[in-house]
FIZA-485206 format. One record per residue: residue number from 1; residue in one letter; chain; x, y, z of N, C-alpha, C in turn. Coordinates in steps of 0.02 Angstrom, whole numbers, plus 32768, in hexadecimal, padded with zeros to 4 digits. Example, Ala and Ser with C-alpha at 12.3 -4.5 7.8 and 13.67 -1.06 7.14 Angstrom:
BEGIN
(1, 'A', 'A', (8294, 7EE4, 8186), (8267, 7F1F, 8186), (8294, 7F5B, 8186));
(2, 'S', 'A', (8282, 7F90, 8162), (82AC, 7FCB, 8165), (8285, 8002, 818A));
//
This chain:
BEGIN
(1, 'M', 'A', (802A, 7FC5, 8000), (8000, 8000, 8000), (802C, 803E, 8000));
(2, 'K', 'A', (802F, 8060, 7FC9), (805A, 809B, 7FC3), (8033, 80DB, 7FCC));
(3, 'E', 'A', (7FF6, 80DD, 7FB4), (7FCD, 8119, 7FB7), (7F96, 810F, 7FEA));
(4, 'W', 'A', (7F82, 8146, 800A), (7F4D, 8141, 803B), (7F0A, 814D, 801A));
(5, 'G', 'A', (7ED8, 8128, 802C), (7E95, 8132, 8010), (7E64, 8100, 802F));
(6, 'G', 'A', (7E28, 80FF, 8013), (7DF3, 80D4, 802E), (7E05, 808B, 802F));
(7, 'W', 'A', (7E25, 8072, 7FFA), (7E36, 802B, 7FF7), (7E69, 8019, 802E));
(8, 'Q', 'A', (7E9A, 8045, 8038), (7ECD, 8038, 806C), (7EAD, 803C, 80B1));
(9, 'D', 'A', (7E7E, 806A, 80BB), (7E5A, 806D, 80FA), (7E37, 802B, 8109));
(10, 'K', 'A', (7E17, 8010, 80D7), (7DF3, 7FD0, 80DF), (7E24, 7F98, 80EF));
(11, 'Q', 'A', (7E5D, 7F96, 80CD), (7E8F, 7F63, 80DB), (7EA9, 7F69, 8122));
(12, 'M', 'A', (7EB6, 7FA5, 813A), (7ECF, 7FAE, 817E), (7E9A, 7F9A, 81B1));
(13, 'E', 'A', (7E5B, 7FA9, 81A3), (7E25, 7F93, 81D0), (7E25, 7F47, 81D6));
(14, 'E', 'A', (7E2F, 7F25, 819E), (7E31, 7EDC, 819E), (7E6D, 7EC2, 81C5));
(15, 'V', 'A', (7EA7, 7EE2, 81BD), (7EE2, 7ECE, 81E3), (7ED5, 7ED5, 822E));
(16, 'I', 'A', (7EBA, 7F0D, 8242), (7EAC, 7F1B, 8289), (7E78, 7EEA, 82A3));
(17, 'D', 'A', (7E42, 7EDF, 827D), (7E0F, 7EAF, 8293), (7E2C, 7E69, 829A));
(18, 'F', 'A', (7E5A, 7E57, 826F), (7E79, 7E15, 8272), (7EA2, 7E0C, 82B1));
(19, 'I', 'A', (7ECE, 7E3C, 82C1), (7EFA, 7E34, 82FB), (7ED6, 7E40, 833D));
(20, 'K', 'A', (7E9B, 7E5D, 833C), (7E78, 7E66, 837B), (7E51, 7E28, 8391));
(21, 'Q', 'A', (7E50, 7DF5, 8366), (7E30, 7DB7, 8378), (7E54, 7D96, 83B3));
(22, 'S', 'A', (7E2D, 7D79, 83DE), (7E4B, 7D5A, 841A), (7E34, 7D12, 8421));
(23, 'D', 'A', (7E64, 7CE6, 841E), (7E58, 7C9F, 8428), (7E99, 7C82, 8443));
(24, 'N', 'A', (7E98, 7C6A, 847F), (7ED6, 7C52, 849F), (7EF7, 7C19, 847A));
(25, 'N', 'A', (7ED1, 7BF5, 8451), (7EED, 7BBB, 842E), (7F04, 7BCA, 83E7));
(26, 'I', 'A', (7EFA, 7C09, 83D1), (7F0B, 7C1B, 838C), (7F34, 7C5B, 838C));
(27, 'S', 'A', (7F67, 7C5D, 8362), (7F8C, 7C9B, 8356), (7F7A, 7CB5, 8311));
(28, 'Y', 'A', (7F6A, 7CF5, 830E), (7F59, 7D15, 82CF), (7F96, 7D3E, 82B9));
(29, 'V', 'A', (7FA9, 7D35, 8279), (7FE3, 7D58, 825E), (7FCA, 7D84, 8225));
(30, 'S', 'A', (7FD7, 7DC5, 822B), (7FC4, 7DF4, 81F8), (8003, 7E0F, 81D7));
(31, 'F', 'A', (8002, 7E13, 8195), (803C, 7E27, 816D), (802D, 7E67, 8147));
(32, 'L', 'A', (805E, 7E95, 8146), (8058, 7ED3, 8120), (809B, 7EDF, 80FE));
(33, 'D', 'A', (8099, 7EF5, 80BF), (80D8, 7EFD, 809A), (8104, 7F35, 80B6));
(34, 'W', 'A', (8141, 7F37, 809C), (8175, 7F64, 80B6), (8160, 7FAC, 80BE));
(35, 'E', 'A', (814D, 7FCB, 8086), (8145, 8014, 8086), (8112, 802C, 80B8));
(36, 'Y', 'A', (80D7, 800F, 80B8), (80A4, 8027, 80E6), (80B4, 8011, 812E));
(37, 'F', 'A', (80CE, 7FD6, 8135), (80E2, 7FBF, 8178), (8113, 7FEF, 8197));
(38, 'D', 'A', (8147, 8002, 8170), (8179, 8031, 8189), (815B, 8075, 8198));
(39, 'K', 'A', (812E, 808C, 816D), (810D, 80CC, 8177), (80E4, 80CB, 81B7));
(40, 'L', 'A', (80C6, 8092, 81C5), (809C, 808B, 8201), (80C4, 8090, 8241));
(41, 'W', 'A', (8104, 807E, 823F), (812D, 807D, 827C), (815F, 80B6, 8281));
(42, 'T', 'A', (815C, 80E7, 8255), (818A, 8120, 825B), (8175, 814D, 8295));
(43, 'N', 'A', (81A2, 8178, 82AA), (8193, 81A6, 82E1), (816B, 81E2, 82CA));
(44, 'K', 'A', (8166, 81ED, 828A), (8144, 8229, 826F), (8101, 8217, 8251));
(45, 'I', 'A', (80D5, 81FB, 8279), (8093, 81E9, 8260), (805E, 8212, 8285));
(46, 'D', 'A', (8027, 821D, 8262), (7FEF, 823F, 8281), (7FAF, 8229, 825F));
(47, 'G', 'A', (7F78, 8243, 8277), (7F37, 8234, 8259), (7F26, 81EA, 825B));
(48, 'K', 'A', (7F0C, 81D2, 8222), (7EF5, 818C, 821D), (7F2D, 815A, 822C));
(49, 'I', 'A', (7F68, 8169, 8213), (7F9F, 813A, 821C), (7FB2, 8134, 8266));
(50, 'A', 'A', (7FB2, 816B, 828A), (7FC1, 8169, 82D1), (7F8B, 8142, 82F7));
(51, 'T', 'A', (7F4D, 814B, 82E3), (7F16, 8126, 8302), (7F1D, 80DC, 82F5));
(52, 'Q', 'A', (7F2D, 80CA, 82B7), (7F36, 8084, 82A6), (7F71, 8066, 82CC));
(53, 'N', 'A', (7FA7, 808B, 82D2), (7FE1, 8074, 82F8), (7FCD, 8065, 8340));
(54, 'K', 'A', (7FA8, 8092, 835F), (7F93, 8088, 83A4), (7F65, 804B, 83AB));
(55, 'Q', 'A', (7F36, 8044, 837C), (7F08, 800B, 837F), (7F2F, 7FC9, 8378));
(56, 'I', 'A', (7F5D, 7FC7, 834A), (7F85, 7F8A, 8340), (7FAC, 7F79, 837F));
(57, 'R', 'A', (7FCE, 7FAB, 839B), (7FF5, 7F9F, 83D8), (7FC8, 7F89, 8412));
(58, 'D', 'A', (7F8F, 7FA8, 841A), (7F61, 7F96, 8450), (7F49, 7F4E, 8448));
(59, 'Y', 'A', (7F33, 7F3B, 840C), (7F1A, 7EF7, 8402), (7F50, 7EC3, 8409));
(60, 'L', 'A', (7F8C, 7ED3, 83F2), (7FC3, 7EA2, 83FA), (7FD6, 7E9A, 8443));
(61, 'S', 'A', (7FD0, 7ED0, 846B), (7FDE, 7ECB, 84B3), (7FAA, 7EA0, 84D5));
(62, 'K', 'A', (7F6C, 7EA8, 84C1), (7F35, 7E81, 84E0), (7F35, 7E38, 84C9));
(63, 'N', 'A', (7F4B, 7E2D, 848B), (7F4A, 7DEA, 846E), (7F91, 7DD9, 8459));
(64, 'N', 'A', (7FBB, 7DCB, 848A), (8002, 7DC2, 847C), (8012, 7D81, 8457));
(65, 'Q', 'A', (7FE1, 7D59, 8447), (7FEC, 7D1E, 841D), (7FE6, 7D30, 83D3));
(66, 'N', 'A', (7FD1, 7D6D, 83C3), (7FC9, 7D84, 837E), (8007, 7DAB, 8368));
(67, 'Y', 'A', (8011, 7DAF, 8326), (804C, 7DCF, 830A), (803A, 7DFC, 82D0));
(68, 'F', 'A', (8060, 7E31, 82C8), (805A, 7E60, 8290), (809F, 7E66, 8272));
(69, 'I', 'A', (80AA, 7E4B, 8236), (80ED, 7E45, 821B), (80F5, 7E69, 81D8));
(70, 'N', 'A', (8134, 7E75, 81C7), (8144, 7E92, 8186), (8161, 7E5C, 8158));
(71, 'T', 'A', (8178, 7E70, 811E), (8190, 7E41, 80EB), (81C9, 7E14, 8105));
(72, 'A', 'A', (81F9, 7E33, 8129), (8233, 7E0B, 8141), (821C, 7DD4, 8170));
(73, 'W', 'A', (81EE, 7DE3, 819E), (81D7, 7DAF, 81CC), (81A9, 7D7D, 81AA));
(74, 'F', 'A', (8185, 7D93, 8177), (815C, 7D65, 8150), (8188, 7D31, 812E));
(75, 'I', 'A', (81BF, 7D46, 8111), (81EE, 7D19, 80F1), (820C, 7CE8, 8124));
(76, 'K', 'A', (821F, 7D02, 815E), (823B, 7CD7, 8193), (8208, 7CA4, 81AC));
(77, 'L', 'A', (81CA, 7CB9, 81B0), (8194, 7C8E, 81C8), (818D, 7C50, 819C));
(78, 'F', 'A', (8196, 7C59, 815A), (818A, 7C22, 812B), (81CA, 7C05, 810E));
(79, 'S', 'A', (8203, 7C13, 812D), (8241, 7BF6, 8113), (825E, 7BC4, 8144));
//
């Protein structure tokens, strides 16, 4: 996701909904590509991206069996 818009908003909602699931017997892994993943974790974020960052951090703290990974970790997961 390089550009921000309605489609990317929908994708981020789905990522957040996915990692907020809670089941002690299942780990949910959400993957996001390099560019947007990196943008999401920079120190210079505001607006929607800052809100999404906070939601992701909050849900991962509450559901520590779930993961939110980038391309490098996705490759490691399946190698």
